[in-house]
N, C-alpha and C positions, 0 to 999 in steps of 0.2 A: 258609616256608623251603624246602619241597619244590620249589615252582615256581622259586624262585631257583636252587636246586641244579641242577635240570634245565636251566635256561637257560645256566648256566655249565658244565654237564657235569662237575659235581663232587658229592661227597657232602654231605649236610646238615651233617655234622660240620665240613667245610671252610668252609661258609657261616657257621656259628657262630664258627669261628676268625677269619674275616675281620671279622665284626662285633665280636668281642672285641678284636681288634687295632686297631679303628677304621678299617680299610681300606674298609669298605662302610658307607655312611650308612644309618641305620635309625632307627626310632622304636619306643619301647616303649608298648604299649597293654595295660594291666593286666599279665598275665604273658606276653603274646605280643610277638614282635619282628616288625615290619613293615618291608619294604623297598619304597619306591615305585618305579614303573617308571622315573621320571626318575633316581633315585639309581642304579639298576642300569645304566642307559645311561651315566651319567657314569663309573661304575666300568669298564664295558667300553671306553669311549673312552680312559680313562687307560691301560688295558692295551695298547692298540694303538699307542701312541706309540713 
């Protein structure tokens, strides 16, 4: 989540909020939330439209 936050230039709390609202695709692995590089690129591409 820290790396995603850095890439988006936001806080980790904002990333968790994006995940919680379903705006950022993710996968849960045990207790961890993972965001693939492809999912992050899709999110960034949607934001540029």
